[in-house]
Residue, then its C-alpha position, 0 to 999 in steps of 0.5 A: m572499505t564499507f563501499e567496497f563491501l557493499n559492492c561485493l555483497l550486492g554484486l552491483h557496481l557502486q555507482e549503479f547501486l547508488g544510481i548516480p549516473t542514471l538517477i541523478t546526473l546525466p552525461i555532460e555531452k548529452i546535456v550540451s548536444g541534446g539538452l536535459k532529458m526527462y528524469l527517469v529511473e533507468s538503473k537497477g540500483g535506482a529502481i531498488i532504492c525506489m522500491l525500498l522507499s516505497l515499501f516504507f511509505l506503503g507500510t506506514w499509511p495503513a497504520i495511520f488509518t488504524l490509529l485514527e479509527r481507534r481514536g474514534r474518527l469516522p473512516q469516511h472523514t479520514y478517507l476524504d482527507y487522505s484522498i486530497t493529499n494522495l492526488l497532490a502527491a501525483l501532481f507533485f510527480a507530474l509537475t516536477f519530474g514530468e516537466i524536467g527536460k525538453s519534450t520529445p516525440e518519444k518522451p513527451n512531458f506531462i503538459t504535452q501529453l495532457s493535450q494528446l488525450s484524443e490520441n492516447w486515450p486507450s492508455v489513459m483508460f488503463a491508468v484510470g481503471g487501475g485507479v478505480v480498482l485501487s480506490i475500491g481496494n483501499l476503501c475495503t481495507q479501512y474496514a478490514l483493518a477494524f475487523a481483522g487488525l493491521s498486521v493480518t489485513e496487510v499480510i492478506t492483501a499484500s500476498m494476494t497482490v503479489v501472487i496474482g499481480t506479479t504473475l500478470n506483470y511477468f507475462l506483460d513485461e515479456k519475461i524480463n524478470k528471471a522466472e527461476i528467481l521470481f516465482p520462488g519468491v511468489g511461493c514464499f508469499l503464498i506460504a506467508v499468507c497461510l502463516a498469516s491465517a494461522v497467526h490470525s486464528s491463534n491470536t483470535a483464540d487468545n483474545i477470546a480466552k482473555l475475554s472469557s475470564w474478563s469481568s467489569t465488576e472487578d474494576l467497579e469494585t476497586g474503583n480503578d479508571t480502566a481507560e487510564n490503567v489498562k495495559f496492552g494485550t489485556a482483556d481490559f485493553l480489548v474492551e476499552l479499545e472497542k468502546r473508543r473506536a469508530i467502527k462497531v461502537g455501541d455494538l460490542h459482540l465480546f462473547y457472541g459473534f466474535w468469530e463471525e466478525h473476524l471472518s467478515g474482516l478476512s473476507i473483506a481483506f481477501f476482496a481488497g487483495v483481488c482489487f490490489s492485484l489488478f491495479s499494477p498490471a493495469f498501470n503496466l498496460a498504460t505505460n507500455d501498451q503491450w496490447h497495442a491499443l495505441k495507433k502507430g506513431v502515438a507516444k506511450l504514456v510516460v510514468y508521470t502522466a499515467f500516474f496522474w490519470f491513475s490518481i485522478s480516477c482514484f480520487a474521484l471514486a473515493i470522493i463520490l463513495n465516501v460522500i455517499f457513506l457520510y449519509r448512508p454509512l456502513l457497519n452501523l456507523p453514525r451518520s455524518s454530513v459534509k458540514s460535519y466533515l469540514k468541521d472535523w479537524n481531529g486527526r486531519g493532519w494525520a489523515f493528510l500525512a497518510g495520503l501523502l505517504c500512499g501517493f509517494g509510495n505508489g509513485l516510487q513503485f511505478m518508477g521502479g517498476e518501469a525500470a526493473g519490471y513491474a513484477a520485481a516492483d511488487a516486492v514493495q507489497a512486503l509492506p506487512l514488514v513495516s505495518t506489523f512493526w507499527g501494529i506492535v509498537l503503536f497498538g500493542e497487537y500480539q502482546r500477552s499472546s500465546r507462545r504459539t502465536y509468537v512462533l507463527l508471527a516470527s515465521m511469517l515475518l521471516m518468510f516475508i524477508v526471504a520473499v522480498a529478497i528473492l523478488m528484488a534479486s529477480a529484477g531485470h532491465r527494461k530496454 
């Protein structure tokens, strides 16, 4: 009865929802006559499953970055570790799913397409370009997280990605997604980003009010160990957080420059959003060649090969920039070195996990987008639903805030739920 209810509720055939015939198994007649084919998601049900998993993964890894930064780990060290496992995730997709089945002229497997670089290099360049803008966006995000907070940073970047990226993908995919459903969903994201700005302003005002009445002399007189006794959302918590974290250590502008710092965080977050809005359309061009950059007869890049080149460029740029930042750090961070980085095992496992989560999240997003349209796959950018949960549970964001902040926060999350439902409902089917 439960399966029948889901079937009626979603308007999908049960087997299509579970993705069984196209996502897991292949008809026996095709296996016997033509051999096992490459593992590709082809059904709407399979695409939706990929999107939901991607949503969870992509909403979780920024929380790990925030956790490590607030424990005092240098963001350069974290990002270098993250970059390694992020690339390994792409290799996993390429060497498993990309190598399953017999290579054909229309769908070459991963190793075969690597040897065709002299022919498919225009598509490879699009994939590389997508990796470059994603890497820049991720670098900006790790600093925006420190200034603007986890929830607001993710809301701004995700909303801009959907507004710009979804529009571009809709036209690149030859309008396979339902415009009458898709663009109302984009409108919901626009409303969400306006609400996010209101949440940020309200919460910042709450923090300033807490800090204006804070006095460290009270703790000195009572002899309390502030670091152990502070509670989420209190002025003491905000002060102790600034003392521990990596960014802005030793430069606490608790009363002066508070607004300026948060405006800087918003600016960085908006720039990161612009970068994020371009990587998915670039990947779309790499796998579908809408601009006809490939010569006639040259096979288009399969999603796993494109994801490999995408991740290679992302990895290379991240390594170069973060090694430079070790010796020439931003935002008055302490100088470091490659030797110090190699010795820093504090939180390295968490950073490795963040890279894997982001890599698998991106891979699943691309797999779902190739099946149902990249415009619909941008629904995974509703990751603030996940990151806001982690922000509240792990970091105490918005605790002891005003009623106005809570009302705005609830409205923002509700708008994201509506937006992701509408975007997924617009899913099409690529021929």
